[in-house]
C-alpha positions as CSV (number, residue, x, y, z in Angstrom):
1,M,-0.2,0.1,0.3
2,V,1.5,3.2,-1.3
3,N,1.5,6.4,1.2
4,K,-0.6,9.4,-0.4
5,M,0.1,13.1,0.9
6,P,-3.4,14.7,1.1
7,N,-3.5,17.7,-1.2
8,K,-5.1,20.1,0.9
9,N,-4.5,23.0,-1.3
10,S,-5.9,22.9,-4.9
11,A,-3.3,25.3,-6.3
12,A,-0.6,22.9,-5.4
13,S,-1.4,21.0,-8.7
14,D,-2.2,24.4,-10.9
15,P,0.1,24.3,-13.7
16,T,0.1,28.2,-14.2
17,I,1.4,28.1,-10.7
18,L,4.1,25.4,-10.8
19,I,5.3,27.4,-14.0
20,A,5.6,30.5,-11.8
21,R,7.2,29.1,-9.4
22,V,9.7,27.7,-11.9
23,R,10.4,30.6,-13.6
24,N,11.0,32.6,-10.2
25,N,13.8,29.8,-9.5
26,F,15.2,30.8,-12.6
27,K,15.3,34.3,-12.0
28,Q,16.5,34.2,-8.5
29,S,19.4,31.8,-9.8
30,I,20.2,34.8,-12.7
31,Q,19.8,37.4,-10.1
32,T,22.4,35.9,-7.5
33,T,24.9,34.8,-10.3
34,S,24.8,38.4,-11.8
35,E,25.2,40.2,-8.4
36,I,28.4,38.1,-7.7
37,M,29.9,37.3,-10.7
38,D,32.4,40.6,-10.6
39,E,33.3,40.0,-7.3
40,L,34.2,36.6,-7.5
41,A,36.0,36.4,-10.7
42,P,39.2,37.6,-9.7
43,L,39.2,34.9,-6.7
44,I,38.2,32.0,-9.5
45,V,41.2,33.1,-11.3
46,T,43.5,33.2,-8.5
47,A,42.5,29.4,-7.5
48,A,43.0,28.3,-10.9
49,V,46.1,29.6,-11.2
50,Q,47.0,27.7,-7.6
51,M,45.1,24.7,-9.0
52,S,47.2,24.4,-12.3
53,T,50.8,25.3,-10.8
54,A,50.3,22.6,-8.3
55,L,49.3,20.0,-10.8
56,L,52.2,21.0,-13.0
57,S,54.3,20.6,-9.8
58,E,52.8,17.0,-10.0
59,H,50.8,17.9,-6.8
60,K,47.3,16.6,-6.4
61,I,43.5,18.3,-5.3
62,L,41.6,16.8,-2.6
63,A,38.1,17.9,-2.2
64,C,35.5,17.9,0.5
65,G,32.0,18.7,1.5
66,N,28.6,17.3,2.8
67,G,25.4,16.7,1.4
68,G,25.2,18.9,-2.2
69,S,28.7,19.6,-1.2
70,A,29.8,16.4,-1.5
71,A,27.9,15.9,-4.4
72,D,30.3,18.7,-5.8
73,A,33.3,17.4,-4.3
74,Q,33.0,14.3,-6.7
75,H,31.6,16.5,-9.4
76,F,34.9,18.4,-9.6
77,S,37.2,15.2,-9.0
78,A,35.1,13.5,-11.8
79,E,36.1,16.6,-14.2
80,M,39.6,16.4,-13.6
81,L,40.2,12.9,-13.6
82,N,38.1,11.7,-16.8
83,R,37.8,15.2,-18.5
84,F,36.3,18.4,-18.6
85,E,35.1,19.8,-22.4
86,R,38.2,18.7,-23.9
87,E,40.2,15.6,-24.7
88,R,43.5,15.5,-22.0
89,P,45.2,13.1,-19.9
90,G,43.0,12.7,-16.4
91,L,44.4,15.0,-13.9
92,P,45.0,13.9,-10.3
93,A,42.0,14.7,-8.0
94,I,40.5,12.8,-5.1
95,A,37.0,13.3,-3.7
96,L,37.3,12.3,0.2
97,T,33.6,11.8,0.1
98,A,33.1,9.0,-2.0
99,D,34.7,6.0,0.1
100,S,31.9,5.1,2.5
101,A,34.1,2.6,4.3
102,T,36.6,4.8,5.3
103,L,34.0,7.6,6.2
104,T,32.1,5.2,8.4
105,A,35.2,3.6,10.0
106,I,36.7,6.8,10.8
107,S,33.0,8.1,12.2
108,N,32.5,5.3,14.4
109,D,36.0,5.0,15.6
110,Y,36.6,8.5,16.4
111,R,34.2,10.9,15.4
112,F,32.1,12.6,12.2
113,E,34.1,16.0,12.5
114,D,37.6,14.0,11.7
115,I,36.1,12.1,8.4
116,F,37.9,14.5,6.0
117,A,40.9,15.5,8.3
118,K,42.0,12.2,8.8
119,Q,42.2,11.4,5.0
120,I,44.1,14.4,4.6
121,R,46.7,13.9,7.0
122,A,47.4,10.5,5.0
123,L,47.1,11.6,2.1
124,G,48.2,15.0,1.8
125,Q,51.3,16.1,0.5
126,E,53.2,20.0,0.8
127,G,52.2,21.7,-2.4
128,D,48.7,19.8,-2.7
129,I,45.6,21.9,-2.7
130,L,42.1,21.3,-0.9
131,L,39.3,22.3,-2.6
132,A,36.8,22.6,0.2
133,I,33.3,23.4,-0.1
134,S,30.6,24.4,2.2
135,T,27.1,26.5,1.6
136,S,27.1,28.0,5.3
137,G,30.8,27.7,6.3
138,N,30.0,26.0,9.4
139,S,30.9,22.8,9.0
140,A,32.8,21.4,11.7
141,N,34.1,18.2,9.3
142,V,35.5,21.0,6.6
143,N,37.1,23.3,9.4
144,V,38.7,20.7,10.9
145,A,39.8,19.6,7.0
146,V,41.4,22.8,6.5
147,E,43.3,22.8,9.7
148,A,44.6,19.3,8.9
149,A,45.6,20.7,5.3
150,H,47.2,23.2,7.1
151,E,49.5,20.9,8.9
152,R,50.5,19.1,5.8
153,E,51.3,22.3,4.3
154,M,48.6,22.3,1.6
155,T,46.6,25.8,0.0
156,C,43.3,25.7,0.6
157,I,40.6,26.6,-1.8
158,T,37.0,27.1,-0.6
159,L,33.8,27.4,-2.1
160,N,31.7,29.3,0.8
161,G,28.5,30.7,1.4
162,R,26.5,33.3,3.6
163,D,28.9,35.1,5.5
164,G,31.7,32.9,5.5
165,G,31.0,31.5,8.8
166,E,33.9,29.5,10.6
167,L,35.4,28.3,7.4
168,S,36.8,32.1,6.8
169,S,38.4,32.3,9.9
170,V,40.4,29.2,9.4
171,L,41.8,30.3,6.7
172,A,45.4,31.5,6.1
173,G,48.5,32.3,4.0
174,D,47.2,31.9,0.5
175,D,44.3,30.4,0.9
176,V,41.3,31.7,-1.3
177,D,37.8,32.0,0.1
178,I,35.3,32.2,-2.8
179,C,32.5,33.1,-0.7
180,V,28.7,33.4,-2.0
181,S,26.6,35.5,-0.4
182,G,23.2,34.2,-1.6
183,P,19.4,34.4,-0.5
184,S,19.5,30.4,0.2
185,T,21.3,27.1,0.0
186,A,19.8,26.3,-3.3
187,R,21.0,29.5,-5.2
188,I,24.5,28.9,-3.1
189,Q,25.0,25.7,-4.5
190,E,23.8,26.5,-8.2
191,V,26.8,29.5,-8.0
192,H,29.1,26.9,-6.4
193,G,28.4,24.7,-9.7
194,I,29.4,27.4,-12.3
195,V,32.5,28.2,-10.5
196,I,33.6,24.5,-10.2
197,H,32.8,24.4,-14.0
198,C,34.9,27.9,-14.2
199,L,37.9,26.3,-12.6
200,C,37.9,23.2,-14.6
201,D,37.7,25.8,-17.9
202,L,40.8,27.9,-16.8
203,I,42.7,24.9,-15.5
204,D,42.4,23.4,-18.9
205,Y,43.2,26.8,-20.8
206,Q,46.1,27.2,-18.7
207,L,47.3,23.4,-19.1
208,L,46.2,23.0,-23.0
209,G,46.2,26.7,-24.4
210,E,43.1,27.6,-26.7
211,G,41.0,24.5,-27.9
């Protein structure tokens, strides 16, 4: 037997209202992107240069985040390891969110806040890059990951959100804070997706030249 949620509002199935909501989501996304584009562009360029320099020096990029940001970390690593829009050899990137055995072992034996930090201490090398993703800046395990990356003398690049939260305060040195002060988590994640594609495009351009 399938449980069905009661439809107490006839407007909930009105196509005109539903289409209006879709259009409003598009408009909010466009507005958020347009308002922050000029502010983020120089930061994205700086981050892409750091990533390209690391890759050319035979270093790697580690990426982490929770929930939708975990998916973004895997999205980025997939574009690096496989390809973005052009044919090229795979580039070394590891999503620290993808190994369920490791994640559950660390969270069970130690604490959830350590799930990325312990991997960084094992896999990270001086000169590597950490791409840390959070829509609020207040994800404890992401912030601890940044601290672990600093211990390994890695540079950190963040896809951040809101007012930057605690994440902005733990950055140092040449770290780059790409912070989207959007009106909602959904809008922030949409901009993060564009930033990831910009990073991939700029990395390919710096490594391969014009396509």
